[in-house]
C-alpha positions as a printed Julia matrix, in Angstrom:
217×3 Matrix{Float64}:
 -70.32  -65.07   12.32
 -69.84  -62.21    9.84
 -72.22  -59.94   11.65
 -70.38  -60.65   14.93
 -67.17  -59.5    13.28
 -68.61  -56.36   11.71
 -70.26  -55.51   15.04
 -66.77  -55.52   16.47
 -65.31  -53.52   13.61
 -68.27  -51.08   13.65
 -69.25  -50.94   17.32
 -72.58  -49.47   18.43
 -70.67  -46.7    20.3
 -69.43  -45.35   16.93
 -65.95  -45.3    15.36
 -63.78  -43.32   12.99
 -62.56  -44.59    9.63
 -59.11  -45.28   10.97
 -60.56  -46.97   14.0
 -62.55  -49.26   11.66
 -59.43  -50.03    9.67
 -57.45  -50.9    12.8
 -60.29  -53.25   14.05
 -60.54  -54.71   10.54
 -56.89  -55.62   10.87
 -57.35  -57.45   14.2
 -56.99  -60.83   12.52
 -53.33  -61.26   13.14
 -53.82  -64.86   14.3
 -53.22  -65.72   10.64
 -49.56  -64.67   11.14
 -48.73  -66.52   14.31
 -47.81  -69.78   12.58
 -45.45  -68.05   10.06
 -42.14  -68.28   12.07
 -42.61  -71.98   12.65
 -43.38  -72.62    8.99
 -40.27  -70.73    7.9
 -38.15  -72.75   10.41
 -39.58  -75.96    8.86
 -38.66  -74.8     5.32
 -42.26  -74.42    4.36
 -42.02  -70.9     2.99
 -44.87  -71.62    0.49
 -47.19  -72.25    3.44
 -45.86  -69.16    5.18
 -46.74  -67.09    2.1
 -50.23  -68.6     2.19
 -50.76  -67.4     5.75
 -49.46  -63.96    4.91
 -51.87  -63.81    1.94
 -54.78  -64.82    4.06
 -53.97  -62.1     6.59
 -53.6   -59.48    3.9
 -57.02  -60.2     2.34
 -58.86  -60.72    5.61
 -57.33  -57.55    7.19
 -58.43  -55.44    4.2
 -61.99  -56.64    3.91
 -65.3   -56.92    5.9
 -68.27  -59.16    5.37
 -71.5   -58.55    7.26
 -73.95  -55.87    8.34
 -73.16  -52.3     7.57
 -74.48  -50.52   10.64
 -73.45  -46.99    9.77
 -70.77  -44.85    8.05
 -67.72  -44.38   10.23
 -66.66  -40.81   10.94
 -63.85  -39.41    8.74
 -60.5   -38.55   10.2
 -58.3   -35.49    9.47
 -55.17  -35.91    7.39
 -52.3   -36.88    9.63
 -54.39  -38.49   12.28
 -53.32  -41.96   13.52
 -55.07  -44.7    15.51
 -53.31  -47.49   17.4
 -55.01  -50.4    19.15
 -53.74  -53.87   20.19
 -55.27  -56.94   18.64
 -56.97  -58.47   21.65
 -56.33  -62.07   20.43
 -52.55  -61.8    19.82
 -51.29  -58.53   21.48
 -50.11  -57.31   18.04
 -49.94  -53.49   17.94
 -51.95  -52.26   14.96
 -51.69  -48.75   13.68
 -53.44  -46.9    10.81
 -52.73  -43.34    9.61
 -54.55  -41.16    7.12
 -51.82  -39.82    4.83
 -54.01  -37.84    2.36
 -57.64  -37.21    1.52
 -57.31  -35.57   -1.85
 -57.49  -36.38   -4.73
 -57.74  -39.84   -3.09
 -57.9   -41.29    0.44
 -54.52  -42.78    1.22
 -54.18  -44.95    4.34
 -51.0   -46.51    5.63
 -51.04  -49.26    8.27
 -48.92  -51.74   10.18
 -49.23  -54.69   12.61
 -46.31  -55.37   14.83
 -46.41  -58.88   16.21
 -45.07  -59.59   19.75
 -42.16  -61.59   18.28
 -41.0   -58.71   16.15
 -42.63  -59.68   12.8
 -44.1   -56.79   10.93
 -46.97  -56.6     8.41
 -47.34  -53.2     6.74
 -49.2   -51.73    3.8
 -51.16  -48.99    2.29
 -54.34  -48.54    0.28
 -55.72  -45.73   -1.9
 -59.49  -45.16   -2.31
 -59.96  -42.9    -5.37
 -63.73  -42.9    -5.46
 -66.95  -44.8    -5.53
 -68.45  -46.77   -8.4
 -72.17  -47.33   -8.8
 -73.39  -50.65  -10.18
 -76.32  -52.95  -10.12
 -74.8   -54.92   -7.19
 -74.08  -51.85   -4.98
 -71.63  -49.08   -4.27
 -67.97  -50.13   -4.79
 -64.79  -48.57   -3.49
 -61.79  -50.03   -5.38
 -58.6   -49.8    -3.36
 -55.29  -50.54   -5.0
 -53.31  -51.98   -2.21
 -49.66  -53.0    -1.32
 -48.51  -55.2     1.6
 -45.13  -56.14    2.93
 -44.31  -58.8     5.52
 -40.99  -59.25    7.37
 -40.05  -62.17    9.7
 -36.39  -62.29   10.33
 -34.71  -62.7     6.95
 -38.01  -63.8     5.31
 -39.94  -61.1     3.27
 -43.12  -61.21    1.23
 -44.76  -58.63   -1.0
 -48.38  -58.5    -2.12
 -50.04  -56.12   -4.59
 -53.56  -55.94   -6.02
 -56.96  -54.3    -5.92
 -59.52  -55.1    -3.19
 -62.96  -53.52   -3.82
 -65.15  -52.97   -0.75
 -68.85  -52.95   -1.71
 -72.05  -51.78    0.04
 -74.82  -54.01   -1.05
 -77.97  -51.91   -0.54
 -81.27  -53.31    0.71
 -84.81  -51.92    0.7
 -85.42  -53.35    4.19
 -82.53  -51.54    5.82
 -80.05  -54.41    6.05
 -77.25  -52.9     3.89
 -74.27  -55.29    3.93
 -70.57  -54.88    3.49
 -68.67  -57.35    1.26
 -65.62  -57.29   -0.96
 -64.02  -58.83   -3.99
 -60.64  -58.55   -5.84
 -57.19  -60.09   -6.1
 -53.63  -60.04   -4.78
 -50.48  -61.1    -6.55
 -47.91  -62.73   -4.2
 -44.2   -63.24   -4.05
 -41.49  -63.73   -1.49
 -37.71  -63.95   -1.21
 -37.86  -67.75   -1.14
 -38.87  -67.72   -4.8
 -42.54  -68.54   -4.2
 -45.14  -66.84   -6.32
 -48.91  -67.0    -6.44
 -52.28  -65.28   -6.66
 -55.29  -64.93   -4.34
 -58.81  -64.0    -5.38
 -61.87  -63.29   -3.26
 -65.44  -63.09   -4.39
 -68.61  -61.4    -3.03
 -69.62  -64.66   -1.35
 -66.38  -64.6     0.81
 -64.94  -67.53   -1.11
 -61.15  -67.39   -1.54
 -59.06  -69.13   -4.12
 -55.33  -69.18   -3.44
 -52.63  -70.69   -5.68
 -48.9   -70.79   -4.84
 -46.34  -72.3    -7.17
 -49.1   -73.91   -9.28
 -50.73  -75.64   -6.26
 -54.26  -74.66   -5.27
 -55.8   -74.16   -1.86
 -59.42  -74.52   -2.88
 -62.72  -73.23   -1.35
 -61.27  -71.24    1.56
 -63.49  -69.1     3.77
 -62.09  -65.97    5.4
 -64.03  -66.11    8.69
 -61.65  -68.58   10.41
 -58.48  -67.64   12.22
 -55.15  -69.41   12.92
 -55.64  -72.01   10.29
 -52.34  -73.35    8.79
 -52.93  -73.76    5.03
 -51.08  -76.58    3.38
 -50.22  -76.84   -0.23
 -48.44  -80.19    0.05
 -50.57  -82.9    -1.47
């Protein structure tokens, strides 16, 4: 499943960095349940869905087929999510001293998810090449708003047999205007731990879409 996703994000015909970011963000099915959850006064579950979109849209897990081509500063790429019709846009704001990318996903119902990340450089470790990206996300659905901040590190795990893989790890701190707070962490094995208001969603995997996460026990 992961390789199928990265083959879409990094197609055999080639792609730019911004094109890759846009396709990486084509996971907006996570957001489709949010308006109904808010209407049902389940803002904690709405924040969970927003958090899952934020982390899955900023990470990849699977085969690293090649290095996407770099864009020029000011370039912008827009492409609709084929699953939901959401219009996803990414723009390269700066390339020095760090790569700064802004992006947004406009849902058909008017909900907006936006954010930015900054890639300051590459770290070299025993597990691979890491690219830490301090990131900020904002989500708006009617009067409901959520903010997420943290650091997601994309990592290339090198292989002697030519099967270099992409993976990620990091965290996001969460809060919304309904007084919900929480934290999400993701590890190199694609396992997600999510806690909101002291309640834990355990053992989540980021490969699935359109799953309504429930904190009520």
